[in-house]
C-alpha positions in Angstrom: 6.6 -56.4 -24.1 8.6 -53.2 -23.6 6.3 -51.3 -25.9 3.2 -52.4 -23.9 4.8 -51.2 -20.7 5.7 -47.8 -22.2 2.3 -47.5 -23.7 0.7 -48.3 -20.3 2.8 -45.7 -18.5 2.0 -43.1 -21.1 -1.7 -43.9 -20.8 -1.6 -43.5 -17.0 0.2 -40.2 -17.3 -2.3 -38.9 -19.9 -5.3 -40.0 -17.7 -3.7 -38.3 -14.6 -3.2 -35.1 -16.7 -6.9 -35.2 -17.7 -7.9 -35.6 -14.1 -5.9 -32.6 -13.1 -7.4 -30.5 -15.9 -11.0 -31.6 -15.0 -10.3 -30.8 -11.3 -9.0 -27.3 -12.2 -12.0 -26.6 -14.4 -14.3 -27.8 -11.6 -12.7 -25.3 -9.2 -13.1 -22.5 -11.7 -16.8 -23.4 -12.1 -17.6 -23.3 -8.4 -15.4 -20.3 -7.6 -17.5 -17.3 -6.6 -17.3 -14.5 -9.2 -16.4 -12.1 -6.4 -13.0 -13.9 -5.9 -10.6 -11.9 -8.0 -6.9 -11.7 -8.0 -5.9 -8.3 -6.8 -3.5 -6.3 -8.9 0.0 -6.2 -7.3 -0.3 -2.5 -6.4 -3.7 -3.0 -4.7 -2.6 -6.0 -2.8 0.6 -4.2 -1.6 -1.4 -1.2 -0.4 -3.9 -3.4 1.4 -1.0 -5.3 3.1 0.8 -2.2 4.2 -2.3 -0.4 5.5 -3.2 -3.7 7.3 0.2 -3.5 9.1 -0.7 0.1 10.2 -4.1 -1.2 11.5 -2.5 -4.0 13.5 -0.6 -1.5 15.6 -3.3 1.2 15.8 -6.2 -1.2 16.7 -4.6 -4.0 18.7 -3.1 -3.7 22.2 0.6 -4.7 22.2 1.6 -7.9 24.1 5.1 -9.1 24.8 7.4 -10.3 27.6 9.8 -9.1 30.2 13.4 -9.4 29.1 15.2 -8.4 32.3 14.5 -6.7 35.6 16.9 -4.5 37.6 15.5 -3.0 40.8 12.4 -1.1 39.9 13.2 -1.1 36.1 11.9 -3.7 33.7 13.0 -4.1 30.1 10.3 -5.5 27.6 10.6 -6.7 24.0 8.2 -4.1 22.6 9.4 -0.8 21.1 8.8 2.0 18.7 8.3 -0.5 15.8 5.3 -1.8 17.8 3.9 1.7 18.3 5.1 2.0 21.9 6.0 5.4 23.2 6.8 7.1 26.5 3.9 7.0 29.0 2.3 3.8 27.7 1.2 1.5 30.5 1.4 -2.3 30.8 0.1 -5.0 33.0 2.7 -7.6 34.0 1.1 -11.1 34.2 2.4 -14.5 35.3 1.0 -17.3 33.3 -0.2 -20.5 35.0 -2.0 -23.7 34.0 -2.9 -24.1 30.3 -6.6 -23.9 29.5 -7.8 -26.3 26.9 -10.9 -27.0 24.7 -10.8 -30.5 23.1 -7.1 -30.8 23.7 -6.5 -27.4 22.0 -4.7 -24.8 24.2 -6.9 -21.6 24.1 -5.0 -19.7 26.8 -3.6 -19.8 30.3 -4.6 -18.9 33.8 -3.2 -15.4 34.6 -2.0 -13.7 37.7 -1.6 -9.9 37.6 1.7 -9.2 39.4 2.6 -5.5 38.5 1.9 -2.4 36.5 4.6 -0.9 34.3 5.0 2.6 32.7 7.3 3.2 29.7 9.9 5.8 30.5 12.0 5.3 27.3 11.2 3.6 24.0 13.8 2.2 21.6 13.2 0.6 18.2 12.9 -3.0 19.4 12.5 -2.6 23.2 11.2 -0.3 25.9 12.5 0.6 29.4 9.7 0.7 32.0 9.3 1.8 35.6 7.5 -0.7 37.8 4.8 1.6 39.3 2.9 -0.9 41.4 3.8 -4.5 42.4 2.1 -7.4 44.1 5.0 -9.9 43.4 8.5 -9.6 42.0 8.6 -9.3 38.2 10.8 -11.9 36.5 12.2 -12.3 33.0 9.7 -14.2 30.9 6.6 -12.7 32.5 4.0 -11.6 30.0 3.1 -7.9 29.5 -0.1 -6.5 28.0 -0.6 -2.9 27.0 -3.4 -1.1 28.9 -5.4 1.1 26.5 -8.4 3.3 26.8 -11.4 1.9 25.1 -12.5 4.2 22.2 -16.3 4.2 21.7 -15.8 5.4 18.1 -12.9 6.9 16.1 -12.6 9.2 13.1 -10.1 8.5 10.4 -8.9 11.7 8.7 -7.5 11.7 5.2 -3.7 11.6 5.2 -1.7 14.7 4.1 0.6 14.2 1.1 4.1 15.8 1.5 2.7 18.0 4.2 0.5 20.2 1.9 -1.9 18.3 -0.3 -4.4 15.5 -0.8 -4.8 13.2 -3.8 -6.4 9.9 -4.8 -3.7 7.9 -3.0 -4.4 9.6 0.3 -8.1 9.0 -0.2 -7.4 5.3 -0.9 -5.3 5.0 2.3 -8.2 6.5 4.3 -10.7 4.0 2.7 -8.4 1.0 3.2 -7.6 1.9 6.8 -11.3 2.3 7.7 -11.9 -1.2 6.4 -8.9 -2.6 8.2 -9.8 -1.0 11.5 -13.4 -2.3 11.4 -12.1 -5.8 10.7 -10.1 -5.6 13.8 -13.1 -4.7 16.0 -12.9 -0.9 16.1 -16.0 1.3 15.6 -15.2 3.9 12.9 -17.3 6.8 11.7 -18.2 6.4 8.0 -16.5 8.9 5.7 -19.8 10.2 4.4 -20.8 11.1 7.9 -17.5 12.8 8.6 -17.6 14.8 5.3 -21.2 15.9 6.1 -20.2 17.3 9.4 -17.1 19.0 7.8 -19.4 20.6 5.2 -21.8 21.8 7.9 -18.9 23.3 9.9 -17.3 24.7 6.8 -14.1 22.8 7.4 -11.7 20.6 5.4 -9.6 17.6 6.4 -6.6 19.9 7.2 -8.7 21.5 10.0 -8.7 18.2 11.8 -5.0 18.6 12.6 -6.0 21.3 15.2 -6.9 19.6 18.4 -9.8 21.9 19.3 -11.4 21.5 15.9 -10.9 17.7 16.0 -12.5 17.6 19.4 -15.5 19.6 18.2 -16.0 17.3 15.2 -15.5 14.2 17.4 -18.2 15.4 19.8 -20.7 16.0 16.9 -20.0 12.4 15.6 -19.9 10.7 19.0 -16.2 9.9 18.6 -13.4 10.2 21.2 -10.4 9.2 19.1 -9.0 10.2 15.8 -6.3 8.8 13.4 -4.2 11.4 11.8 -1.5 10.6 9.2 1.0 11.7 6.6 2.3 10.3 3.3 5.7 11.4 2.1 7.4 10.7 -1.2 10.8 9.2 -0.5 11.8 8.6 -4.1 11.4 4.9 -4.6 8.7 4.5 -1.9 6.0 6.3 0.0 6.4 6.6 3.8 3.0 6.4 5.5 2.8 7.5 9.1 -0.2 7.3 11.4 -1.0 8.0 15.0 -4.1 7.4 17.1 -4.9 10.4 19.3 -7.2 10.5 22.3 -9.5 13.5 21.7 -10.1 14.1 25.4 -6.4 14.4 26.4 -4.8 15.3 23.0 -2.2 12.6 23.7 -1.1 10.1 20.9 -1.9 6.7 22.3 0.1 4.8 19.7 1.7 5.4 16.3 3.0 3.3 13.4 4.7 3.7 10.0 5.1 1.6 6.8 6.8 2.0 3.4 4.8 1.5 0.2 6.7 0.8 -3.0 6.2 3.6 -5.6 4.9 1.7 -8.6 3.7 3.4 -11.8 0.1 2.9 -10.5 0.9 4.6 -7.2 2.5 7.5 -9.1 -0.6 7.9 -11.1 -2.8 7.9 -8.0 -0.4 10.6 -6.5 -0.9 12.8 -9.5 -4.7 12.4 -9.7 -7.1 14.7 -7.9 -4.5 16.9 -6.3 -5.9 19.5 -3.9 -4.1 21.9 -1.6 -4.6 21.1 2.1 -6.0 24.6 2.4 -8.8 24.0 0.0 -12.1 24.5 1.8 -13.9 21.5 0.3 -14.6 18.7 2.8 -14.1 16.0 0.1 -10.4 16.4 -0.4 -10.1 14.7 -3.8 -11.6 15.9 -7.1 -11.2 13.8 -10.2 -9.0 15.7 -12.5 -6.0 15.0 -14.7 -2.7 16.7 -14.4 -1.8 18.6 -17.6 1.3 17.7 -19.4 3.7 20.6 -19.8 5.2 19.6 -23.1 3.5 18.9 -26.4 4.3 15.2 -26.2 4.7 13.4 -22.9 8.2 12.0 -22.8 10.9 10.1 -20.9 14.6 11.1 -21.1 17.9 9.8 -19.8 21.5 10.0 -20.9 20.9 7.6 -23.9 17.4 8.2 -25.3 14.5 10.6 -25.4 11.3 8.7 -25.8 8.1 10.6 -26.8 4.5 9.4 -26.9 3.3 11.0 -30.1 0.0 9.1 -30.5 -2.3 6.6 -28.7 -5.5 5.1 -30.2 -7.9 2.3 -29.3 -9.1 -0.3 -31.8 -11.6 -2.8 -30.5 -9.8 -4.8 -27.8 -6.4 -3.2 -28.3 -4.6 0.1 -27.5 -1.8 1.1 -29.9 0.9 3.5 -28.5 3.2 5.2 -31.0 6.6 6.2 -29.5 9.4 8.2 -31.1 12.8 7.2 -29.9 15.8 9.5 -30.4 19.3 8.5 -29.6 20.8 11.4 -27.8 24.1 9.7 -26.6 26.1 10.9 -29.7 27.0 7.3 -30.6 25.2 4.5 -32.4 23.2 2.3 -30.1 21.3 -1.0 -30.3 18.3 -1.4 -28.0 14.9 -3.2 -27.6 12.2 -4.1 -25.1 13.5 -6.4 -22.3 11.0 -9.3 -21.7 8.1 -7.1 -22.7 5.4 -9.6 -21.5 6.7 -9.0 -18.0 8.1 -5.5 -18.1 6.0 -3.5 -20.6 2.4 -2.3 -19.9 0.0 0.5 -19.5 -1.9 1.5 -16.3 -4.9 3.8 -16.2 -6.0 6.1 -13.3 -8.6 3.5 -12.3 -5.9 0.9 -11.7 -6.5 -1.3 -14.8 -3.4 -2.8 -16.3 -3.0 -3.3 -20.0 -0.5 -6.1 -20.9 1.9 -6.1 -23.8 0.6 -7.8 -26.9 3.0 -7.0 -29.8 5.8 -4.6 -30.7 8.6 -4.1 -33.2 11.2 -3.6 -30.5 10.6 -7.1 -29.1 13.9 -7.6 -31.0 16.7 -5.0 -30.7 17.1 -2.4 -33.4 19.9 0.0 -34.5 19.4 3.6 -33.4 21.8 6.0 -35.2 22.8 9.1 -33.1 20.3 11.9 -33.4 18.0 10.1 -35.9 14.4 9.7 -34.6 12.8 6.3 -35.0 9.0 5.7 -34.6 7.8 2.4 -33.3 4.4 1.0 -32.2 3.5 -1.1 -29.2 0.1 -2.9 -29.0 -1.5 -3.5 -25.6 -4.5 -5.8 -24.7 -7.5 -4.1 -23.2 -8.5 -6.3 -20.2 -12.0 -4.7 -19.6 -14.7 -3.0 -21.5 -14.2 0.1 -19.3 -11.0 2.1 -19.7 -9.7 5.2 -17.9 -9.0 8.5 -19.4 -5.3 8.9 -18.5 -2.5 6.4 -18.7 1.1 5.7 -17.6 3.4 3.8 -19.9 6.0 1.6 -18.2 8.6 -0.4 -20.1 12.1 -1.9 -19.5 14.6 -1.6 -22.3 17.9 -3.4 -22.8 20.8 -1.9 -24.6 23.2 -4.3 -26.3 25.8 -1.6 -27.0 28.9 -1.5 -24.7 28.4 2.3 -24.0 24.9 2.1 -22.5 23.0 0.0 -19.9 19.4 -1.3 -19.4 16.9 1.2 -18.1 13.2 1.4 -17.0 11.2 4.2 -18.7 7.9 5.6 -17.6 5.7 8.2 -19.4 2.8 9.8 -17.5 -0.2 11.8 -18.7 -1.1 9.8 -21.8 -4.5 10.2 -23.4 -6.3 8.3 -26.1 -6.9 10.1 -29.4 -10.7 10.0 -30.1 
């Protein structure tokens, strides 16, 4: 009897598992081919640029925190793109408005107009300029903004002096994000055509007179200008929306983008000086490697990429490890399925497949050791330059784990 019960339970579990598998396969069958999981770097860039667009495209709304005489304090600040001179409408909410028992809004009564006199990070101090009724804590405030018929998005300047594939990608992503939020944006092809005709480049748009001229030719009365700055572990992206008629920045925002190996590759690809007179700021070119073999070096190891070849659906990378610490070391790849991969300039990622250093090995001081790592090729199309990224553990007491990256790798044909 006990056996029959156990067998019945096992059978039910097996059937349930089969149902789950069939359900999963059914989802895969009906899933549109256009649904793809974004690589981490692409998703993160999209998210951060989306945050910029939220501030640049949408009017801020908040509430009054406190009122003292003709001064009102609101819960919007510099982090929300608020700056001195911004104006708000103070509104008192009334009866809830519903559609099928769903609240879609409230009746509004405009009671005052506010102007920001000082902006702090999380709040702003406002002067009550006009008033129909007394403003109270809890009243809603809505930012008053000029309506832009069309805006131009310039390419962002990297470290104050250059453009690259990353700045081009930021421009593309921001254009998409702004359109999704209801803003009319001049297509980049139109903008570059006008720049060519006027014999200008993107850096020329920083000058207000030039930006006004370009805006008039394109029927735009606003422009987004921005910068990208390398902060070491991250890229600080700053953007401001400027009214071309007044030259005043209407709002501004900033985000931080983690500097992954892919982002580093994009930063080194297509570098052009901001003084270059080509309207399309990015050319596809590969940065030359100064040394004979691209390498990584810290206080323990020098790792050189001495050969890289493709065979069918694999890429084989040959690395030469030299222990430069002066003492014997044991080291290996730390969880290589998670931490060891290649990335090309297109953004394709090549996961770890096999490698001798999956297990730790002895590295005598000063003696080079050559080891191969095999990577899977995820697509039929591969880029021309690669970055190797790998985390290594060190089991010796006199060294610690480290993350190595080697740029500028090329396949041997």
